[in-house]
N, C-alpha and C positions, 0 to 999 in steps of 0.2 A: 576408320573412321568416314563420315558421312559427306557426300560430294561436295555439299554446301559448305563443311569445315574444310577440304583439301581448296577448295578455289578461294575462299577467306584467306586462308593462309598464304596461299600462293601468291596472291594479290599484294599483300602485306607484305610478304619477304621481298617481290620486287619492286615494289612502290617506297620502302622506307629505307630497308639495309643497303642498298647501294650507295643513295644519297649520305646516310648514319658513316657508312664506311668512308666514304671521300672525306668527309669532317674531320673524324677522330684519325685518318691517315695525316691529314694536313697540320692535327694537334702534335702527334707525336714526331712529325719532322719537326716540327718549329720549336718541340721541347730539346729536340736530339740533335738538330743540326751542328751544335758545337762541337760533337764530337770531331766532324770533319774540319771546320772552321779553325780547331785548334792544331790542326796541322800547320798554318800560317800565322795565326792569331796569335797564339802564346811568345812564339818567337818575335815577332815585330811589337808586340807589347809589352814584351818582357814580362810573362805571367809564367810563375814558379807552378809547381804540381799541385800545392797547397792551394795556392791561389785559384787556378781553374778548377779543381775538385770543391772548392767552397762555392764558388760561382755557379758551376752546375748544380750543385746539390740544393743551392737557397731557393732556388726554383721550386721546389718541393716542400718546403717551408711555409711559405705564402699560400700554397695550393692547398697545402693540408688546413690550415687555418680556416679558409674559405667556402672548405667542402660542403659541412652541413647548411649553411647559411645558402648557399648557392643552390644547394637539391632544394632547399623548402622554398626558395625565391620560384624555382623551376614547378614545382606545385602551385604556388599559388597563381603566376602569370600564365602558364601553360610550357609546353616544350619550345612550341614552334618560336615564340618570341624570344625563350631566355636563350635557347640553344643557338640563337642568330646573334642574339648580343654579344655572346661569349666568344664566338670566332670572329665577328667585327674588330672588339677590344684586342683581341690576341695577335691578331693581322696585322694592326696598324705597331704592336708594341715590338711582333718580332722586326718587323721593317726599319724599328727604331734604332735595334742591337747594332746596327750599321755606325751608328755615333759614339760606339765605347770608344774609348781612350786610356782610361784610368781601371786599375781593381776595384774600386770604389762605383766608379760609374756600371762596370761588368755587374756586380752585386746588386744595386739597385734596378737595372734593367733586368737582370732575370727575376729579381723579388717581384717586379710587376708582372710581368709575364707569367708567372706561377698563379696572381690574383685572379689575372684575367681568364685564364685558361680554367680556375677550379669549378668542378661540378660538372663538368661536361662527362665525363665517363661515369661516374655513378648517376649522371642524369639518365643518362642514354640506357645504362642497366634497368634502370626503374621505368624507363618509357616503355621498353619493350616488354617488362612485365604486364603491360596492359593491352597486349596485343597476340602475346604467345603462351598456350598452357605451358606447364611444368615439362610435360613429356617432349618439348618442342624447343625448350629455352636454350640446351646447351649448343644446340645448332644455330638457332638464332643468332645468340653470342658469338658464337666461331665466326659466321660469315660476313658478319661487321667486324670481328677482331682480326680477321686477316689483313685488314688494313693494316695494321702495326707492321708485319714481316714486308707488309706490300711496301708500303712506304720507305721501309729500310732498303727495300732492293732500289727503288725511284732514286732515294736520299743518296746512294752510292753511286748509282749509275751516272747521276746528274752531276754529283760533286765536284768531281776530277774537272769537268767543262767549266763550272761556275769559278772553280779556285784559278783556273787556267787563264780567266780575263781578267789577271793581275794586272793593274795600272791602267784599264779602260776606262775611259771617263773620270781620271783621277781618282780610282776607288782600286783600293786591294781586293784580293779574289775573294777572301773570307766577307768582305762588305756587301760583294755581290752575291754571294750566296746567302744572307741574311735578308736583301733586299727582294731578290727574284722569290723565295720560298715563303715571304709574310704575303704575297698578293692572293694566290688560292683562297685562303679561308675568308679574305675579305669580301671576293665573290660569292663564295659558298653562305655567305651569312644572309645574302639577298635569296639566295635558291632557298633556303631551309625556310624563310619567311613567307614564300611564296607558295612551297609546296609541301610542308611537312604539318600534318592534322595532329592538333593537341591530343585526339583521343578516339577509338573508332566510330564513335557516336557523330564526329566530324568529319570524315572521309567521306568524300561524294564519289569516290571512285569503288566503295562497297554498296552492294544492292542491300536491300533491308535483312533479307533474310540471312545474309554473310556477316552484317552488323550484330544482328541479336545471336549469331552463333559464336562469335568472338567473345562480346560482352558476358554470354550465360556461360561459355565453357572456363574461362579464366576464373569467373564468379564460382563455377561449379567447383574447380579445382582446389579453391581454398584462398585466392590472393584477392580478398574481396577490394577492389581498388578503393571505394568509399568505405571502409571499413574505419570506425571512429580509431582515433591516432592514442596512442599511449604517452602521457607525458615524456618528453625529451630525456629528463633526469634517468630516468627508469631504462630507456633505451641505452643511454651512454654506460650505465651500470650492468648491464645485460652481460653475463659472461659469453653468453656466443658470441657477442660482438668484439670482446676482447681476445677470446680464443682465435677468431679468425682473422682479427686484426694484426695480432701478432705473427701468425703465418702469414701473410700476406706482407708485414714489415721486413720480416726475413728475407722472404721471396725478392720483393722489390732492392734489399740491401743488396743482393747479388746481383741481381739483373741489370740495376744501372751503374753497379759497380763494375763491371765489365763492358755494358752496352756504350756508354759515355767514352770509353778508351778503346773501342773495338777498331778504329782505322789505326791508332797506334801501337796496339798489339801487332795487328796485319804488318804495319811498316816495319816492325821492329823485327818480327820473323822473316819477312821476305826479301827486305831493302828492295822494293820495287819503287816505279813512280807513281805519285798521286792518284793518277787516271787510273792504273791498275790493282792499287789499294781498294780505290772507289768499287769495283768492277768485282774483287773478291769480296768485300763485305757486303755487296748487294747478294752474290751468290748464297753466303751464310745466312743472309736473312730470307731468303726465297724459301729454303729448305723449311721454313717454319710453317710455310702455308699448307702444304700436303698434310704436314703434321699437327697442325690445328683441326684441320677438318677431319683426319682419322680420328685423332682424340675424342674429339666432339661426338663422334659417330659412334663409338666405342660406349662413351657415356650413356648416351641418350638409351643405348639397348637395356640398360638397366638402372634406371636413375633412382633404384633407393641402395646403389653400392657405389655413388659416383665416388666415394673416398676411396676405394680400392685401386680407382683408375687415376690416381695423382700420385700414390705412393713412390711406383716405380720411376714414375719421370724425375721426382724430387731426387732419387739417387743417381740417376742417368747425368743430371745437371751438377749433382755435388761431384762428381767421377769427370765431369769434363772441364771442372774449375780446375780441379785437383791436376789432371795432364797438362792445360795450357799452364801452369803454374812451375811443375815441374820441369818443365821444357820449353822454350821458344824454338825450336827448331821446326821447319814448316810441315815436316811429316809426322810432328804429333800434335804443335800448337791450332793448326788450320782443323784437322778433324778434331780436335777436342772444342774448338769454339763453333764448329757442324753441331756437335752435339749437347751443347748447352743451347744453342739455338730452337734444336729439335725437341728438346725436354722440355723448356718454358712454354712453348706455343702448345704441345702437346696437350699439358696440362689445364689452359685456361678456361674453355668451354666446361669441362668436368667442376671446378672448383668454384667458379663463378656461378654456373647453376646453383650449388648449393646454398651459396650465400644468399640468392634472390628467395629461397624457400623458406628464410629464418623468419619475416615479419610480415604483417598485409598492410596494406592500404597506405594511407601517409606514414605512419610510423617505418612503413619499409622503407620510403625515402630516407629519413634521417639516418635508419639503421646502417643501411647502405653507404652513407654519406660518410658515417662514421666511423665505420669499417675501412673504408677506402682511404681517411683521413690516416689511421693508424698506418695501415700499408705504404701508403705514400711518403711518410716518413722515412722509410728505407730508401729513397731517393736520394733524401740528404745526407742520409749516413754512408751510404756506397760510394760515392764517387769521392766526398771528403774524405773517408778512410783510406781510400786508392791513393789520393793526391798528397796525402799525409806520408803513407809507405814508399810512393816514389821518392820523395825529398828526402826521406830518411835512407833507405837501400840504394836507390839508383836505378831502380826498375819496379815493373808490377808485378815480379812473378810471387813474390811472396805473400802477396796481398790477393792473388786467383788463390792460391792453395788455401791460405785461411777461410776464405768467402766460400769452400766446401763445406765447411763445418756447420753454418746456419741451415744449409740445405739438408745435410741429414738432421738436425733437428727438427726441419720442417717433415721429414717423412715420419718421425716420430710422433708430432702432433697430429698428424692426418688419421696414425692407427688409431690415435685414442680418441679422437673426434668419430673415428668410423665406429668404434664399439661403443661410444655414445648415443650414436644414432640407430645402431643397433638395438640399444636397449629401450630406445624411445618408441620404438616402433609400434609395439602392441598397443601403448598411448593414443597414436596417431590412428590407428586402424578403428578404435574406438570411437576418436571425434568424428573420424571420416563417415562413420557407420551413422552416429547420430544425426550428421548434418543431411546424409541420404535422404533420410525418414522426413526430414520436414522439408525437405527442397524436391519438388518434380525432377525427374529424369530428365536428360536432354537428347 
């Protein structure tokens, strides 16, 4: 890589990714903090497992419905303003969760929280396409996406302290949790508005050669940001959208099926205090950080075979879910939960980098949002399924065993998609050669 390229990517990495990571960390924390709030809230408000599971999951229904419109709005109004708007509205609604008293209020609050947050993640994925060429994307994704396990660490570390404020200022501990954790995205919305450039051409901290290098190399690799958009209906019926959407749907069904009950699983297994449960959950999340970075680095070494870097992690996640379901003894359940965290995190850079390369320009914004819409529906199915089974069986164990099956199906899907990609490579090489003849080299 040319020195100007290294300099440009170094600046983009340090100027953009920490800010985006903070934003996504807050998003994940505000959607998942009910997992800790439930340790008090469910008993205080008399919520059954099904009520909690439906409320936890309904967030993802509104999120899914608003994904594509939100991502198209981001393309129209610019990342800076639209991402700032998303964070401001979800922060306010997250704080408003402290007023919940009935199941219906719980459902409505979670529904509007999902609507407010919709588009943030696919918007960020599309945004990063404008800054990083394909061979750098898995690492770029993993560097902002480590905020997911890190936010789990922070949430676990402070949850006990916030829940222990029970009764202070006439607020329950779970109310303090919602109040305090809703403030950071509101503050970050101002930072996004002031610090985030809409595209490389608007970045004042890039020199002219660095700006030209980013734009030329992103275009040269076939991700033409200003490429004419395909009609929306053609994107929505594209088999690739459905194939990766189903993969993500099964993945998030399993992930949110266990993430939103993780503190309850740890509490049932260890019978420790809420504070110690929080620290154990934080430790489990922390394992995802090196796993995510390691998985992305491995994937970027061979971008043409990213599928092969997803399959083993699907199998490991299936084994972890099955082990946690067969036994809740600490010596089995805690290591199994660790395996789930490691496997989920390690596959993210690889599979998301595959999705990024499916479409070009404005079509990519719609395609990524459409895939994420299908994926995020798993966030509704997983928690509701687990809550229903808990009411039916009295525990979460059978549900965890059943969740291992979709992960084995995902491994099979990725084998199929990998074979499809290998068959398509000759055609891609031919197109790339033709483009190289038409375009000057960088």
